PDB file of N, CA, C and O in Angstrom:
ATOM      1  N   UNK A   1      -2.310 -49.535  17.515  1.00  0.00           N
ATOM      2  CA  UNK A   1      -1.370 -50.594  17.229  1.00  0.00           C
ATOM      3  C   UNK A   1      -0.051 -49.953  16.815  1.00  0.00           C
ATOM      4  O   UNK A   1      -0.022 -49.069  15.958  1.00  0.00           O
ATOM      5  N   UNK A   2       1.020 -50.397  17.418  1.00  0.00           N
ATOM      6  CA  UNK A   2       2.360 -49.940  17.063  1.00  0.00           C
ATOM      7  C   UNK A   2       3.108 -51.076  16.397  1.00  0.00           C
ATOM      8  O   UNK A   2       3.233 -52.169  16.949  1.00  0.00           O
ATOM      9  N   UNK A   3       3.601 -50.804  15.208  1.00  0.00           N
ATOM     10  CA  UNK A   3       4.422 -51.776  14.499  1.00  0.00           C
ATOM     11  C   UNK A   3       5.747 -51.095  14.192  1.00  0.00           C
ATOM     12  O   UNK A   3       5.790 -50.055  13.535  1.00  0.00           O
ATOM     13  N   UNK A   4       6.810 -51.692  14.671  1.00  0.00           N
ATOM     14  CA  UNK A   4       8.133 -51.143  14.405  1.00  0.00           C
ATOM     15  C   UNK A   4       8.639 -51.671  13.073  1.00  0.00           C
ATOM     16  O   UNK A   4       8.536 -52.862  12.779  1.00  0.00           O
ATOM     17  N   UNK A   5       9.183 -50.772  12.280  1.00  0.00           N
ATOM     18  CA  UNK A   5       9.762 -51.165  11.006  1.00  0.00           C
ATOM     19  C   UNK A   5      10.893 -50.212  10.658  1.00  0.00           C
ATOM     20  O   UNK A   5      10.962 -49.091  11.161  1.00  0.00           O
ATOM     21  N   UNK A   6      11.766 -50.676   9.799  1.00  0.00           N
ATOM     22  CA  UNK A   6      12.896 -49.879   9.333  1.00  0.00           C
ATOM     23  C   UNK A   6      12.565 -49.325   7.961  1.00  0.00           C
ATOM     24  O   UNK A   6      12.010 -50.032   7.121  1.00  0.00           O
ATOM     25  N   UNK A   7      12.901 -48.065   7.729  1.00  0.00           N
ATOM     26  CA  UNK A   7      12.676 -47.447   6.427  1.00  0.00           C
ATOM     27  C   UNK A   7      14.027 -47.180   5.773  1.00  0.00           C
ATOM     28  O   UNK A   7      14.891 -46.513   6.342  1.00  0.00           O
ATOM     29  N   UNK A   8      14.188 -47.712   4.575  1.00  0.00           N
ATOM     30  CA  UNK A   8      15.376 -47.425   3.764  1.00  0.00           C
ATOM     31  C   UNK A   8      14.949 -46.443   2.685  1.00  0.00           C
ATOM     32  O   UNK A   8      13.914 -46.632   2.046  1.00  0.00           O
ATOM     33  N   UNK A   9      15.738 -45.398   2.479  1.00  0.00           N
ATOM     34  CA  UNK A   9      15.411 -44.387   1.469  1.00  0.00           C
ATOM     35  C   UNK A   9      16.601 -44.225   0.542  1.00  0.00           C
ATOM     36  O   UNK A   9      17.741 -44.095   0.988  1.00  0.00           O
ATOM     37  N   UNK A  10      16.318 -44.234  -0.767  1.00  0.00           N
ATOM     38  CA  UNK A  10      17.359 -44.004  -1.754  1.00  0.00           C
ATOM     39  C   UNK A  10      16.776 -43.207  -2.915  1.00  0.00           C
ATOM     40  O   UNK A  10      15.559 -43.123  -3.085  1.00  0.00           O
ATOM     41  N   UNK A  11      17.662 -42.631  -3.702  1.00  0.00           N
ATOM     42  CA  UNK A  11      17.237 -41.805  -4.824  1.00  0.00           C
ATOM     43  C   UNK A  11      17.309 -42.601  -6.122  1.00  0.00           C
ATOM     44  O   UNK A  11      18.300 -43.274  -6.407  1.00  0.00           O
ATOM     45  N   UNK A  12      16.234 -42.506  -6.897  1.00  0.00           N
ATOM     46  CA  UNK A  12      16.192 -43.076  -8.239  1.00  0.00           C
ATOM     47  C   UNK A  12      15.698 -41.979  -9.170  1.00  0.00           C
ATOM     48  O   UNK A  12      14.541 -41.566  -9.098  1.00  0.00           O
ATOM     49  N   UNK A  13      16.572 -41.516 -10.035  1.00  0.00           N
ATOM     50  CA  UNK A  13      16.197 -40.405 -10.913  1.00  0.00           C
ATOM     51  C   UNK A  13      15.911 -39.172 -10.088  1.00  0.00           C
ATOM     52  O   UNK A  13      16.748 -38.734  -9.299  1.00  0.00           O
ATOM     53  N   UNK A  14      14.710 -38.603 -10.271  1.00  0.00           N
ATOM     54  CA  UNK A  14      14.351 -37.406  -9.507  1.00  0.00           C
ATOM     55  C   UNK A  14      13.420 -37.719  -8.334  1.00  0.00           C
ATOM     56  O   UNK A  14      12.848 -36.805  -7.740  1.00  0.00           O
ATOM     57  N   UNK A  15      13.263 -38.998  -7.996  1.00  0.00           N
ATOM     58  CA  UNK A  15      12.404 -39.419  -6.894  1.00  0.00           C
ATOM     59  C   UNK A  15      13.211 -40.119  -5.806  1.00  0.00           C
ATOM     60  O   UNK A  15      14.239 -40.742  -6.070  1.00  0.00           O
ATOM     61  N   UNK A  16      12.720 -40.000  -4.589  1.00  0.00           N
ATOM     62  CA  UNK A  16      13.269 -40.758  -3.470  1.00  0.00           C
ATOM     63  C   UNK A  16      12.313 -41.914  -3.189  1.00  0.00           C
ATOM     64  O   UNK A  16      11.102 -41.720  -3.085  1.00  0.00           O
ATOM     65  N   UNK A  17      12.861 -43.092  -3.070  1.00  0.00           N
ATOM     66  CA  UNK A  17      12.091 -44.297  -2.819  1.00  0.00           C
ATOM     67  C   UNK A  17      12.257 -44.677  -1.348  1.00  0.00           C
ATOM     68  O   UNK A  17      13.370 -44.696  -0.823  1.00  0.00           O
ATOM     69  N   UNK A  18      11.143 -44.975  -0.699  1.00  0.00           N
ATOM     70  CA  UNK A  18      11.161 -45.405   0.701  1.00  0.00           C
ATOM     71  C   UNK A  18      10.610 -46.828   0.757  1.00  0.00           C
ATOM     72  O   UNK A  18       9.556 -47.119   0.191  1.00  0.00           O
ATOM     73  N   UNK A  19      11.330 -47.708   1.444  1.00  0.00           N
ATOM     74  CA  UNK A  19      10.959 -49.124   1.542  1.00  0.00           C
ATOM     75  C   UNK A  19      10.996 -49.537   3.000  1.00  0.00           C
ATOM     76  O   UNK A  19      11.975 -49.278   3.699  1.00  0.00           O
ATOM     77  N   UNK A  20       9.929 -50.180   3.460  1.00  0.00           N
ATOM     78  CA  UNK A  20       9.877 -50.634   4.850  1.00  0.00           C
ATOM     79  C   UNK A  20      10.194 -52.110   4.946  1.00  0.00           C
ATOM     80  O   UNK A  20       9.749 -52.920   4.132  1.00  0.00           O
ATOM     81  N   UNK A  21      10.963 -52.435   5.946  1.00  0.00           N
ATOM     82  CA  UNK A  21      11.269 -53.825   6.253  1.00  0.00           C
ATOM     83  C   UNK A  21      10.784 -54.095   7.669  1.00  0.00           C
ATOM     84  O   UNK A  21      10.977 -53.227   8.521  1.00  0.00           O
ATOM     85  N   UNK A  22      10.193 -55.183   7.976  1.00  0.00           N
ATOM     86  CA  UNK A  22      10.008 -56.369   7.152  1.00  0.00           C
ATOM     87  C   UNK A  22       8.684 -56.394   6.401  1.00  0.00           C
ATOM     88  O   UNK A  22       8.358 -57.412   5.791  1.00  0.00           O
ATOM     89  N   UNK A  23       7.905 -55.309   6.421  1.00  0.00           N
ATOM     90  CA  UNK A  23       6.580 -55.328   5.798  1.00  0.00           C
ATOM     91  C   UNK A  23       6.624 -55.328   4.275  1.00  0.00           C
ATOM     92  O   UNK A  23       5.650 -55.726   3.636  1.00  0.00           O
ATOM     93  N   UNK A  24       7.723 -54.895   3.684  1.00  0.00           N
ATOM     94  CA  UNK A  24       7.898 -54.858   2.235  1.00  0.00           C
ATOM     95  C   UNK A  24       6.878 -53.937   1.562  1.00  0.00           C
ATOM     96  O   UNK A  24       6.273 -54.295   0.552  1.00  0.00           O
ATOM     97  N   UNK A  25       6.697 -52.746   2.138  1.00  0.00           N
ATOM     98  CA  UNK A  25       5.820 -51.715   1.580  1.00  0.00           C
ATOM     99  C   UNK A  25       6.712 -50.605   1.065  1.00  0.00           C
ATOM    100  O   UNK A  25       7.689 -50.234   1.716  1.00  0.00           O
ATOM    101  N   UNK A  26       6.374 -50.063  -0.122  1.00  0.00           N
ATOM    102  CA  UNK A  26       7.194 -49.013  -0.726  1.00  0.00           C
ATOM    103  C   UNK A  26       6.331 -47.833  -1.135  1.00  0.00           C
ATOM    104  O   UNK A  26       5.138 -47.975  -1.403  1.00  0.00           O
ATOM    105  N   UNK A  27       6.961 -46.662  -1.178  1.00  0.00           N
ATOM    106  CA  UNK A  27       6.339 -45.462  -1.711  1.00  0.00           C
ATOM    107  C   UNK A  27       7.457 -44.522  -2.148  1.00  0.00           C
ATOM    108  O   UNK A  27       8.635 -44.863  -2.052  1.00  0.00           O
ATOM    109  N   UNK A  28       7.085 -43.345  -2.625  1.00  0.00           N
ATOM    110  CA  UNK A  28       8.117 -42.422  -3.107  1.00  0.00           C
ATOM    111  C   UNK A  28       7.686 -40.979  -2.887  1.00  0.00           C
ATOM    112  O   UNK A  28       6.534 -40.694  -2.559  1.00  0.00           O
ATOM    113  N   UNK A  29       8.648 -40.076  -3.078  1.00  0.00           N
ATOM    114  CA  UNK A  29       8.390 -38.650  -2.961  1.00  0.00           C
ATOM    115  C   UNK A  29       9.515 -37.858  -3.594  1.00  0.00           C
ATOM    116  O   UNK A  29      10.547 -38.412  -3.974  1.00  0.00           O
ATOM    117  N   UNK A  30       9.305 -36.550  -3.702  1.00  0.00           N
ATOM    118  CA  UNK A  30      10.312 -35.676  -4.323  1.00  0.00           C
ATOM    119  C   UNK A  30      11.475 -35.371  -3.388  1.00  0.00           C
ATOM    120  O   UNK A  30      12.546 -34.962  -3.837  1.00  0.00           O
ATOM    121  N   UNK A  31      11.263 -35.573  -2.071  1.00  0.00           N
ATOM    122  CA  UNK A  31      12.309 -35.379  -1.073  1.00  0.00           C
ATOM    123  C   UNK A  31      12.321 -36.604  -0.168  1.00  0.00           C
ATOM    124  O   UNK A  31      11.348 -37.358  -0.139  1.00  0.00           O
ATOM    125  N   UNK A  32      13.407 -36.811   0.569  1.00  0.00           N
ATOM    126  CA  UNK A  32      13.408 -37.937   1.512  1.00  0.00           C
ATOM    127  C   UNK A  32      12.274 -37.840   2.544  1.00  0.00           C
ATOM    128  O   UNK A  32      11.669 -38.850   2.904  1.00  0.00           O
ATOM    129  N   UNK A  33      11.992 -36.624   3.012  1.00  0.00           N
ATOM    130  CA  UNK A  33      10.933 -36.439   4.002  1.00  0.00           C
ATOM    131  C   UNK A  33       9.565 -36.772   3.413  1.00  0.00           C
ATOM    132  O   UNK A  33       8.731 -37.384   4.080  1.00  0.00           O
ATOM    133  N   UNK A  34       9.336 -36.366   2.158  1.00  0.00           N
ATOM    134  CA  UNK A  34       8.076 -36.668   1.486  1.00  0.00           C
ATOM    135  C   UNK A  34       7.925 -38.179   1.275  1.00  0.00           C
ATOM    136  O   UNK A  34       6.839 -38.731   1.450  1.00  0.00           O
ATOM    137  N   UNK A  35       9.004 -38.828   0.905  1.00  0.00           N
ATOM    138  CA  UNK A  35       8.971 -40.285   0.712  1.00  0.00           C
ATOM    139  C   UNK A  35       8.681 -40.990   2.030  1.00  0.00           C
ATOM    140  O   UNK A  35       7.938 -41.971   2.060  1.00  0.00           O
ATOM    141  N   UNK A  36       9.262 -40.497   3.115  1.00  0.00           N
ATOM    142  CA  UNK A  36       9.041 -41.102   4.427  1.00  0.00           C
ATOM    143  C   UNK A  36       7.588 -40.936   4.860  1.00  0.00           C
ATOM    144  O   UNK A  36       6.991 -41.871   5.393  1.00  0.00           O
ATOM    145  N   UNK A  37       7.012 -39.749   4.634  1.00  0.00           N
ATOM    146  CA  UNK A  37       5.597 -39.532   4.962  1.00  0.00           C
ATOM    147  C   UNK A  37       4.699 -40.430   4.111  1.00  0.00           C
ATOM    148  O   UNK A  37       3.726 -40.999   4.606  1.00  0.00           O
ATOM    149  N   UNK A  38       5.037 -40.549   2.827  1.00  0.00           N
ATOM    150  CA  UNK A  38       4.225 -41.360   1.916  1.00  0.00           C
ATOM    151  C   UNK A  38       4.265 -42.831   2.301  1.00  0.00           C
ATOM    152  O   UNK A  38       3.239 -43.510   2.255  1.00  0.00           O
ATOM    153  N   UNK A  39       5.432 -43.331   2.680  1.00  0.00           N
ATOM    154  CA  UNK A  39       5.508 -44.745   3.050  1.00  0.00           C
ATOM    155  C   UNK A  39       4.818 -44.994   4.388  1.00  0.00           C
ATOM    156  O   UNK A  39       4.267 -46.073   4.601  1.00  0.00           O
ATOM    157  N   UNK A  40       4.839 -44.028   5.282  1.00  0.00           N
ATOM    158  CA  UNK A  40       4.113 -44.169   6.554  1.00  0.00           C
ATOM    159  C   UNK A  40       2.622 -44.306   6.272  1.00  0.00           C
ATOM    160  O   UNK A  40       1.953 -45.157   6.858  1.00  0.00           O
ATOM    161  N   UNK A  41       2.100 -43.472   5.378  1.00  0.00           N
ATOM    162  CA  UNK A  41       0.692 -43.565   5.005  1.00  0.00           C
ATOM    163  C   UNK A  41       0.402 -44.909   4.327  1.00  0.00           C
ATOM    164  O   UNK A  41      -0.628 -45.529   4.594  1.00  0.00           O
ATOM    165  N   UNK A  42       1.299 -45.354   3.462  1.00  0.00           N
ATOM    166  CA  UNK A  42       1.119 -46.640   2.777  1.00  0.00           C
ATOM    167  C   UNK A  42       1.099 -47.796   3.776  1.00  0.00           C
ATOM    168  O   UNK A  42       0.307 -48.727   3.631  1.00  0.00           O
ATOM    169  N   UNK A  43       1.961 -47.742   4.783  1.00  0.00           N
ATOM    170  CA  UNK A  43       1.987 -48.789   5.818  1.00  0.00           C
ATOM    171  C   UNK A  43       0.665 -48.782   6.589  1.00  0.00           C
ATOM    172  O   UNK A  43       0.093 -49.839   6.852  1.00  0.00           O
ATOM    173  N   UNK A  44       0.184 -47.597   6.949  1.00  0.00           N
ATOM    174  CA  UNK A  44      -1.081 -47.510   7.682  1.00  0.00           C
ATOM    175  C   UNK A  44      -2.230 -48.107   6.867  1.00  0.00           C
ATOM    176  O   UNK A  44      -3.065 -48.831   7.408  1.00  0.00           O
ATOM    177  N   UNK A  45      -2.271 -47.803   5.563  1.00  0.00           N
ATOM    178  CA  UNK A  45      -3.314 -48.360   4.700  1.00  0.00           C
ATOM    179  C   UNK A  45      -3.153 -49.862   4.523  1.00  0.00           C
ATOM    180  O   UNK A  45      -4.140 -50.598   4.499  1.00  0.00           O
ATOM    181  N   UNK A  46      -1.917 -50.315   4.400  1.00  0.00           N
ATOM    182  CA  UNK A  46      -1.635 -51.744   4.272  1.00  0.00           C
ATOM    183  C   UNK A  46      -2.127 -52.496   5.501  1.00  0.00           C
ATOM    184  O   UNK A  46      -2.776 -53.535   5.376  1.00  0.00           O
ATOM    185  N   UNK A  47      -1.822 -51.977   6.687  1.00  0.00           N
ATOM    186  CA  UNK A  47      -2.229 -52.611   7.938  1.00  0.00           C
ATOM    187  C   UNK A  47      -3.759 -52.607   8.070  1.00  0.00           C
ATOM    188  O   UNK A  47      -4.353 -53.617   8.447  1.00  0.00           O
ATOM    189  N   UNK A  48      -4.391 -51.472   7.759  1.00  0.00           N
ATOM    190  CA  UNK A  48      -5.848 -51.369   7.856  1.00  0.00           C
ATOM    191  C   UNK A  48      -6.526 -52.362   6.912  1.00  0.00           C
ATOM    192  O   UNK A  48      -7.491 -53.026   7.290  1.00  0.00           O
ATOM    193  N   UNK A  49      -6.025 -52.458   5.698  1.00  0.00           N
ATOM    194  CA  UNK A  49      -6.602 -53.382   4.726  1.00  0.00           C
ATOM    195  C   UNK A  49      -6.399 -54.825   5.157  1.00  0.00           C
ATOM    196  O   UNK A  49      -7.325 -55.632   5.076  1.00  0.00           O
ATOM    197  N   UNK A  50      -5.204 -55.154   5.612  1.00  0.00           N
ATOM    198  CA  UNK A  50      -4.930 -56.515   6.082  1.00  0.00           C
ATOM    199  C   UNK A  50      -5.841 -56.877   7.243  1.00  0.00           C
ATOM    200  O   UNK A  50      -6.329 -58.004   7.330  1.00  0.00           O
ATOM    201  N   UNK A  51      -6.069 -55.923   8.129  1.00  0.00           N
ATOM    202  CA  UNK A  51      -6.962 -56.159   9.267  1.00  0.00           C
ATOM    203  C   UNK A  51      -8.396 -56.371   8.783  1.00  0.00           C
ATOM    204  O   UNK A  51      -9.085 -57.276   9.253  1.00  0.00           O
ATOM    205  N   UNK A  52      -8.846 -55.533   7.839  1.00  0.00           N
ATOM    206  CA  UNK A  52     -10.215 -55.633   7.313  1.00  0.00           C
ATOM    207  C   UNK A  52     -10.490 -56.975   6.651  1.00  0.00           C
ATOM    208  O   UNK A  52     -11.596 -57.502   6.766  1.00  0.00           O
ATOM    209  N   UNK A  53      -9.511 -57.532   5.965  1.00  0.00           N
ATOM    210  CA  UNK A  53      -9.725 -58.806   5.261  1.00  0.00           C
ATOM    211  C   UNK A  53      -9.345 -60.015   6.118  1.00  0.00           C
ATOM    212  O   UNK A  53      -9.422 -61.156   5.662  1.00  0.00           O
ATOM    213  N   UNK A  54      -8.933 -59.756   7.363  1.00  0.00           N
ATOM    214  CA  UNK A  54      -8.631 -60.848   8.284  1.00  0.00           C
ATOM    215  C   UNK A  54      -7.278 -61.500   8.075  1.00  0.00           C
ATOM    216  O   UNK A  54      -7.065 -62.636   8.496  1.00  0.00           O
ATOM    217  N   UNK A  55      -6.363 -60.793   7.430  1.00  0.00           N
ATOM    218  CA  UNK A  55      -5.051 -61.372   7.127  1.00  0.00           C
ATOM    219  C   UNK A  55      -3.921 -60.791   7.971  1.00  0.00           C
ATOM    220  O   UNK A  55      -2.767 -61.186   7.802  1.00  0.00           O
ATOM    221  N   UNK A  56      -4.225 -59.870   8.868  1.00  0.00           N
ATOM    222  CA  UNK A  56      -3.168 -59.169   9.605  1.00  0.00           C
ATOM    223  C   UNK A  56      -2.288 -60.115  10.412  1.00  0.00           C
ATOM    224  O   UNK A  56      -1.063 -60.012  10.355  1.00  0.00           O
ATOM    225  N   UNK A  57      -2.884 -61.027  11.156  1.00  0.00           N
ATOM    226  CA  UNK A  57      -2.074 -61.946  11.969  1.00  0.00           C
ATOM    227  C   UNK A  57      -1.146 -62.779  11.098  1.00  0.00           C
ATOM    228  O   UNK A  57       0.019 -62.968  11.447  1.00  0.00           O
ATOM    229  N   UNK A  58      -1.643 -63.280   9.970  1.00  0.00           N
ATOM    230  CA  UNK A  58      -0.813 -64.082   9.068  1.00  0.00           C
ATOM    231  C   UNK A  58       0.342 -63.258   8.499  1.00  0.00           C
ATOM    232  O   UNK A  58       1.473 -63.739   8.421  1.00  0.00           O
ATOM    233  N   UNK A  59       0.057 -62.022   8.103  1.00  0.00           N
ATOM    234  CA  UNK A  59       1.096 -61.149   7.543  1.00  0.00           C
ATOM    235  C   UNK A  59       2.155 -60.844   8.588  1.00  0.00           C
ATOM    236  O   UNK A  59       3.351 -60.921   8.303  1.00  0.00           O
ATOM    237  N   UNK A  60       1.729 -60.500   9.788  1.00  0.00           N
ATOM    238  CA  UNK A  60       2.690 -60.195  10.856  1.00  0.00           C
ATOM    239  C   UNK A  60       3.535 -61.419  11.197  1.00  0.00           C
ATOM    240  O   UNK A  60       4.735 -61.306  11.445  1.00  0.00           O
ATOM    241  N   UNK A  61       2.903 -62.579  11.205  1.00  0.00           N
ATOM    242  CA  UNK A  61       3.637 -63.814  11.476  1.00  0.00           C
ATOM    243  C   UNK A  61       4.698 -64.062  10.399  1.00  0.00           C
ATOM    244  O   UNK A  61       5.829 -64.435  10.712  1.00  0.00           O
ATOM    245  N   UNK A  62       4.330 -63.854   9.128  1.00  0.00           N
ATOM    246  CA  UNK A  62       5.281 -64.005   8.015  1.00  0.00           C
ATOM    247  C   UNK A  62       6.476 -63.076   8.165  1.00  0.00           C
ATOM    248  O   UNK A  62       7.597 -63.419   7.788  1.00  0.00           O
ATOM    249  N   UNK A  63       6.220 -61.888   8.724  1.00  0.00           N
ATOM    250  CA  UNK A  63       7.283 -60.898   8.906  1.00  0.00           C
ATOM    251  C   UNK A  63       8.117 -61.161  10.149  1.00  0.00           C
ATOM    252  O   UNK A  63       9.097 -60.461  10.404  1.00  0.00           O
ATOM    253  N   UNK A  64       7.731 -62.169  10.924  1.00  0.00           N
ATOM    254  CA  UNK A  64       8.454 -62.456  12.151  1.00  0.00           C
ATOM    255  C   UNK A  64       7.977 -61.641  13.327  1.00  0.00           C
ATOM    256  O   UNK A  64       8.669 -61.544  14.340  1.00  0.00           O
ATOM    257  N   UNK A  65       6.782 -61.041  13.203  1.00  0.00           N
ATOM    258  CA  UNK A  65       6.210 -60.222  14.270  1.00  0.00           C
ATOM    259  C   UNK A  65       5.106 -61.001  14.972  1.00  0.00           C
ATOM    260  O   UNK A  65       4.575 -61.976  14.441  1.00  0.00           O
ATOM    261  N   UNK A  66       4.775 -60.553  16.167  1.00  0.00           N
ATOM    262  CA  UNK A  66       3.671 -61.138  16.898  1.00  0.00           C
ATOM    263  C   UNK A  66       2.749 -60.031  17.362  1.00  0.00           C
ATOM    264  O   UNK A  66       3.202 -58.942  17.714  1.00  0.00           O
ATOM    265  N   UNK A  67       1.453 -60.308  17.363  1.00  0.00           N
ATOM    266  CA  UNK A  67       0.460 -59.358  17.814  1.00  0.00           C
ATOM    267  C   UNK A  67       0.178 -59.622  19.294  1.00  0.00           C
ATOM    268  O   UNK A  67      -0.183 -60.734  19.679  1.00  0.00           O
ATOM    269  N   UNK A  68       0.347 -58.595  20.109  1.00  0.00           N
ATOM    270  CA  UNK A  68       0.084 -58.704  21.550  1.00  0.00           C
ATOM    271  C   UNK A  68      -1.183 -57.942  21.866  1.00  0.00           C
ATOM    272  O   UNK A  68      -1.311 -56.769  21.513  1.00  0.00           O
ATOM    273  N   UNK A  69      -2.105 -58.586  22.517  1.00  0.00           N
ATOM    274  CA  UNK A  69      -3.342 -57.950  22.962  1.00  0.00           C
ATOM    275  C   UNK A  69      -3.125 -57.436  24.383  1.00  0.00           C
ATOM    276  O   UNK A  69      -2.556 -58.135  25.221  1.00  0.00           O
ATOM    277  N   UNK A  70      -3.578 -56.219  24.651  1.00  0.00           N
ATOM    278  CA  UNK A  70      -3.425 -55.684  26.014  1.00  0.00           C
ATOM    279  C   UNK A  70      -4.756 -55.561  26.695  1.00  0.00           C
ATOM    280  O   UNK A  70      -4.823 -55.129  27.846  1.00  0.00           O
TER     281      UNK A  70
END
């Protein structure tokens, strides 16, 4: 499954914060690259969990996304 999202990264104190839109998932790291890797992992876990509990379609719909079956 491919989900396109935008990652915004900014510095707060000694940490870099990464935030994905439109999924609204956040993570952090000591460098921008570390924060980006951490948020990618967080998105993957978020999607897997949403799928496991049967909420993925509803979440994607809320974000303005659609799931296409191939």
